[in-house]
C-alpha positions as CSV (number, residue, x, y, z in Angstrom):
1,M,114.4,85.0,71.8
2,K,114.3,84.7,68.0
3,D,112.0,81.7,68.5
4,I,109.2,83.5,70.3
5,M,106.6,85.9,68.8
6,G,105.0,88.6,70.8
7,I,101.1,89.2,70.8
8,I,99.6,92.2,72.5
9,N,95.8,91.8,73.1
10,L,94.0,95.1,73.4
11,S,90.8,93.6,74.7
12,E,91.1,95.3,78.2
13,S,87.9,96.7,79.7
14,E,87.8,100.4,79.3
15,E,84.7,101.1,81.5
16,A,86.6,102.6,84.4
17,V,88.7,104.7,82.1
18,K,86.3,105.7,79.6
19,E,86.8,109.5,80.1
20,L,90.1,109.0,78.3
21,T,89.2,106.3,75.8
22,Y,86.4,107.9,73.7
23,N,88.6,108.2,70.6
24,R,91.6,106.0,71.6
25,P,92.3,102.5,73.2
26,I,93.9,102.3,76.6
27,A,97.1,101.5,74.8
28,T,97.6,105.0,73.5
29,I,96.6,107.0,76.6
30,P,99.5,109.5,77.2
31,I,101.6,108.8,80.3
32,A,104.7,110.4,81.9
33,G,104.6,113.3,79.6
34,R,106.0,111.9,76.4
35,Y,105.1,108.2,76.4
36,R,102.0,106.1,75.6
37,V,100.8,103.2,77.7
38,I,101.7,100.6,75.1
39,D,105.3,101.8,74.9
40,F,106.2,99.7,78.0
41,T,104.9,96.5,76.6
42,L,106.5,97.1,73.2
43,S,109.9,98.1,74.7
44,N,109.9,95.1,77.0
45,M,109.4,92.8,74.0
46,V,112.1,94.5,71.8
47,N,114.6,94.6,74.6
48,G,114.0,90.8,75.1
49,G,114.9,90.2,71.5
50,I,111.4,89.6,70.2
51,H,111.2,91.0,66.5
52,N,107.8,89.5,65.5
53,V,105.1,91.6,67.4
54,S,101.4,91.7,66.5
55,I,98.8,93.9,68.2
56,F,95.2,92.6,68.2
57,T,92.9,95.6,68.5
58,R,89.2,96.1,69.2
59,G,88.9,99.0,66.6
60,K,89.6,102.7,67.4
61,S,93.0,102.2,65.7
62,R,93.6,105.7,64.3
63,S,95.6,107.1,67.3
64,L,97.4,103.6,67.5
65,M,98.6,103.8,64.0
66,D,99.5,107.4,64.3
67,H,101.8,106.5,67.2
68,L,103.3,103.4,66.0
69,G,103.8,104.2,62.4
70,T,106.1,101.6,60.8
71,G,107.4,100.6,64.2
72,K,110.7,102.4,63.5
73,D,111.1,103.9,66.9
74,W,111.0,100.3,68.4
75,D,113.4,98.8,65.7
76,L,110.4,96.9,64.2
77,D,110.4,98.3,60.7
78,R,111.8,95.1,59.4
79,T,111.6,93.2,56.0
80,I,111.4,89.8,58.0
81,D,108.8,89.8,60.8
82,G,108.3,93.3,62.3
83,L,105.2,95.1,63.7
84,F,101.6,94.0,62.8
85,V,98.4,95.7,63.6
86,L,95.4,93.2,63.2
87,N,91.9,94.8,63.5
88,P,88.6,93.0,63.9
89,V,86.9,91.9,60.6
90,I,83.4,93.2,60.3
91,N,80.8,90.8,58.9
92,F,77.9,93.1,57.7
93,H,75.6,90.0,57.5
94,D,76.1,89.3,61.1
95,I,74.1,91.5,63.5
96,T,76.6,90.7,66.3
97,F,79.6,93.1,65.8
98,Y,81.7,92.2,68.8
99,R,81.7,88.7,70.4
100,G,84.9,88.8,72.3
101,D,88.6,88.6,71.2
102,I,88.4,84.8,70.2
103,E,86.7,86.2,67.1
104,N,89.5,88.3,66.3
105,F,92.1,85.7,66.8
106,K,90.0,83.3,64.5
107,N,89.9,85.9,61.7
108,H,93.8,86.3,61.8
109,I,94.8,82.7,62.7
110,D,96.6,82.3,59.5
111,Y,99.2,85.0,60.7
112,I,99.9,83.0,63.7
113,E,100.1,79.6,61.9
114,Y,102.5,81.0,59.2
115,S,104.9,82.7,61.7
116,K,108.4,81.2,62.0
117,Q,108.5,81.2,65.7
118,N,107.6,78.1,67.9
119,Y,106.7,80.0,71.1
120,V,104.2,82.7,71.9
121,L,104.3,85.6,74.5
122,L,100.7,86.8,75.0
123,T,100.4,90.1,76.9
124,R,98.0,93.1,77.6
125,S,99.0,96.6,76.9
126,Y,98.0,98.3,80.2
127,M,100.6,96.8,82.6
128,I,103.3,99.5,83.3
129,C,106.4,97.7,84.2
130,N,110.0,96.9,82.8
131,V,110.1,92.9,82.6
132,N,113.1,91.0,81.4
133,Y,111.3,88.6,79.0
134,S,114.5,86.8,78.3
135,E,114.8,85.5,81.7
136,A,111.2,84.5,81.8
137,F,111.6,82.6,78.6
138,K,114.6,80.7,79.9
139,Y,112.6,79.8,83.1
140,H,109.7,78.6,80.9
141,K,111.9,76.3,78.8
142,K,113.9,75.0,81.8
143,S,110.7,74.2,83.8
144,E,109.2,72.3,80.7
145,A,105.8,73.7,81.6
146,D,103.0,74.1,79.1
147,I,102.2,77.5,80.1
148,T,104.1,80.0,82.3
149,I,102.3,83.0,83.8
150,I,104.3,86.0,85.0
151,Y,103.1,87.2,88.3
152,K,103.8,89.7,91.1
153,E,103.6,89.0,94.8
154,M,101.7,91.9,96.3
155,K,101.7,92.8,100.0
156,N,99.7,95.3,101.9
157,N,98.3,96.8,98.5
158,C,95.0,95.2,98.2
159,T,92.9,97.8,96.4
160,K,95.2,98.9,93.6
161,F,94.6,95.5,91.7
162,L,91.2,95.0,92.9
163,N,89.4,92.2,90.8
164,F,92.6,91.1,89.2
165,D,93.3,87.4,88.7
166,T,95.4,85.8,91.5
167,L,97.4,82.6,91.3
168,N,97.3,79.9,94.0
169,L,100.6,78.3,93.9
170,D,102.2,75.3,95.5
171,E,105.8,75.3,97.0
172,R,107.4,74.6,93.5
173,G,105.6,77.5,91.9
174,K,103.0,75.4,90.0
175,V,99.7,77.0,89.5
176,L,96.9,75.1,91.4
177,S,94.1,77.4,90.6
178,I,93.2,81.0,89.6
179,G,91.0,83.4,91.8
180,R,90.3,87.0,92.2
181,N,91.6,89.7,94.4
182,T,88.7,90.9,96.4
183,G,90.6,93.3,98.4
184,K,90.4,91.3,101.7
185,S,93.8,89.5,101.6
186,K,96.8,91.2,102.9
187,S,99.0,89.5,100.3
188,Y,98.4,87.7,97.0
189,N,100.0,86.6,93.8
190,M,98.8,88.9,91.1
191,S,98.7,87.7,87.5
192,M,100.3,90.2,85.2
193,E,98.3,88.7,82.4
194,M,101.6,87.6,80.6
195,Y,101.6,84.1,79.2
196,I,104.4,82.0,77.6
197,M,103.5,78.9,75.7
198,K,104.2,76.9,72.6
199,K,102.5,78.2,69.4
200,Q,100.9,74.8,68.7
201,L,99.2,74.9,72.2
202,F,98.2,78.5,71.7
203,L,96.5,77.6,68.4
204,S,94.9,74.5,70.0
205,I,93.3,76.6,72.7
206,I,91.9,79.0,70.1
207,Q,90.6,76.1,67.9
208,D,89.0,74.3,70.8
209,S,87.2,77.5,71.9
210,I,85.9,78.0,68.4
211,S,84.8,74.4,68.1
212,T,83.1,74.1,71.4
213,G,81.8,77.8,71.5
214,D,82.1,77.8,75.3
215,S,84.5,80.9,75.5
216,E,84.3,84.3,73.9
217,Y,87.5,85.6,75.4
218,L,90.9,84.1,75.1
219,K,91.8,84.4,78.8
220,Q,88.6,82.3,79.6
221,S,90.0,79.6,77.2
222,I,93.3,79.6,78.9
223,F,91.9,79.3,82.3
224,K,89.6,76.4,81.3
225,S,92.7,74.5,79.8
226,I,94.9,74.9,83.1
227,K,93.4,71.9,84.8
228,N,94.7,69.7,82.1
229,L,98.1,71.3,81.7
230,N,101.3,71.9,83.6
231,V,101.2,75.5,84.4
232,N,104.0,77.3,86.2
233,A,104.4,80.8,87.5
234,Y,107.4,83.1,87.0
235,P,107.9,85.8,89.8
236,F,108.5,89.5,88.9
237,N,110.1,91.7,91.6
238,G,110.0,95.1,90.0
239,Y,107.6,98.0,90.0
240,V,104.2,97.3,88.3
241,S,101.1,99.3,87.8
242,C,98.0,98.9,85.7
243,I,96.0,101.6,83.7
244,N,92.6,100.1,84.2
245,S,90.9,103.0,85.9
246,I,91.1,106.8,86.1
247,E,92.2,106.5,89.8
248,N,95.2,104.1,88.8
249,Y,96.1,106.2,85.8
250,Y,96.4,109.3,88.1
251,K,98.3,107.3,90.7
252,T,100.7,105.7,88.3
253,N,101.7,109.2,86.9
254,M,102.1,110.6,90.4
255,E,104.3,107.6,91.5
256,L,106.6,108.3,88.4
257,L,107.7,111.6,90.2
258,D,109.5,109.3,92.6
259,I,113.1,109.2,91.1
260,D,113.7,105.6,92.3
261,I,110.5,104.3,90.7
262,S,111.2,106.3,87.6
263,D,114.8,105.1,87.3
264,E,113.8,101.5,87.7
265,L,111.0,101.7,85.2
266,F,112.7,103.5,82.4
267,H,116.3,102.3,82.7
268,K,117.0,99.4,85.0
269,R,116.1,96.4,82.7
270,G,116.3,98.3,79.4
271,V,115.3,101.5,77.9
272,I,111.5,102.3,77.3
273,Y,111.2,103.6,73.6
274,T,108.5,105.9,72.3
275,K,107.7,107.9,69.1
276,T,110.3,110.7,68.7
277,K,109.2,114.2,67.8
278,N,111.3,117.0,66.5
279,E,110.2,119.7,69.0
280,P,112.2,122.6,70.6
281,P,113.3,122.5,74.2
282,T,110.9,123.7,76.8
283,K,111.1,127.5,77.5
284,Y,110.9,128.5,81.1
285,A,110.1,132.2,81.8
286,D,111.7,134.2,84.7
287,S,108.2,134.0,86.3
288,S,108.0,130.2,86.2
289,N,108.6,128.0,89.2
290,I,108.9,124.2,88.7
291,I,108.9,121.7,91.7
292,N,109.2,117.9,91.5
293,S,107.6,117.7,88.0
294,I,108.1,116.0,84.7
295,V,108.0,118.5,81.8
296,A,108.2,117.3,78.2
297,N,109.8,119.3,75.4
298,G,108.1,122.1,73.4
299,C,106.4,123.7,76.3
300,I,106.2,127.4,77.3
301,I,106.0,127.7,81.0
302,E,105.4,131.1,82.6
303,G,103.4,129.9,85.8
304,N,104.0,127.5,88.7
305,V,104.0,123.7,88.3
306,E,104.3,121.4,91.4
307,N,104.1,117.6,91.5
308,S,102.7,117.4,88.0
309,I,103.2,115.9,84.7
310,I,103.3,118.3,81.6
311,G,103.0,116.8,78.1
312,R,104.6,118.0,75.0
313,G,103.8,121.5,73.6
314,V,101.8,122.6,76.7
315,K,101.4,126.4,77.5
316,I,101.1,127.7,81.0
317,G,100.3,131.4,81.4
318,K,101.8,133.7,84.1
319,G,100.4,133.5,87.5
320,A,98.8,130.0,86.8
321,V,99.2,127.5,89.5
322,I,99.3,123.7,88.6
323,K,99.4,121.3,91.5
324,D,99.2,117.4,91.4
325,S,97.9,117.5,88.0
326,I,98.3,115.8,84.5
327,I,98.3,118.1,81.5
328,M,98.5,116.3,78.2
329,R,100.0,117.5,74.8
330,K,99.2,120.8,73.2
331,S,96.9,122.0,76.0
332,T,96.8,125.6,77.1
333,V,96.4,127.0,80.6
334,E,95.9,130.8,80.6
335,K,97.0,133.4,83.1
336,C,95.9,133.0,86.9
337,V,94.3,129.6,86.5
338,Y,94.4,127.2,89.5
339,L,94.4,123.5,88.9
340,N,94.7,120.8,91.7
341,N,94.2,117.0,91.1
342,V,93.1,117.7,87.5
343,I,93.7,115.7,84.3
344,L,93.5,117.6,81.1
345,D,93.4,115.5,77.9
346,K,95.1,116.8,74.7
347,Y,94.1,120.1,73.1
348,V,92.2,121.4,76.2
349,Y,92.0,125.2,76.6
350,I,91.4,126.6,80.2
351,T,90.6,130.3,80.0
352,K,91.9,133.0,82.3
353,G,91.1,132.9,86.0
354,K,89.4,129.3,86.2
355,V,89.7,127.3,89.3
356,L,89.3,123.5,89.0
357,S,89.9,121.1,91.7
358,G,89.5,117.3,92.1
359,D,90.5,114.6,94.5
360,K,93.4,112.0,94.5
361,K,90.9,109.2,94.3
362,N,88.6,111.1,91.9
363,P,90.7,113.6,89.8
364,F,88.7,116.1,87.8
365,V,89.0,114.9,84.0
366,I,88.5,117.4,81.1
367,K,88.0,115.6,77.8
368,K,90.1,116.2,74.6
369,N,89.5,119.5,72.7
370,M,87.3,121.0,75.4
371,T,87.4,124.8,76.2
372,L,86.5,126.0,79.7
């Protein structure tokens, strides 16, 4: 895998998750108590032996840089290759600030050209899965395809990945065309938006898009190229979810309370790494009662927590009841508070006696730094 570079493209749509992305990209939304969304993609690459990883952002990079640091926690603080964060270049003489991700790739194309690797793995950050990229790369080279797209065959789960790209395949796994999941089909082949190709083909797709001006987004350019290329599909058989809406974010966290899903996601194909913090263990008071929950370190729990995700440094007062909820880092829930189907962003303060309740399909979200 030394001959492949990883590119994580953060041009995901944030419209359906905007309550959690005012000051951060989807990539750094906290998940599972102590992780961030991007940790899964980064860890998959590192576990697959990829040591040259770049992240193409859309701005809002402060939380990303704070989380990633030098890349040490993912073994990417290297003198050769390593971790690169590439932000959009602002042209103050151009009234159009954001044209699509093609513009960002164009402005940093020298980084891609000068890299030592001959292949590219292009991904998003918002797919929650544990993929063996080594096996996918071997499949790509053996098949002699121009592009390999990693996909998941979905059955009886039509709405979770609504409007996602779907692959129409022949019996040999060749991609015939790409459609959309409208929620009507009982089964479909969902694209996981992970593409493997030669670096020169990747550069050619970018340069053709720039010269013709017919695409503003890289994915559009790739899809337009498919009819002239040999495109294969690689099947992924494990757990996958996507943080592309508040409902999916909530549902994914709740699914992680299933020990089988959690074990597969965090351990089966390699460890998921995250930024380490030197915090004390969580303190559980005699009055506390914890049922089927994930609780990170540094918390003080005096109340009741059931089927919930509790982030680092959270304080839950005596008599408080937290059910089916997500409480992010350094939030405080005072005495006798009742929370059900609620998402509290970081540094939220809920005062004594409050009752907040949402719905599984529409959880009640409290923005970062709010006091209620």
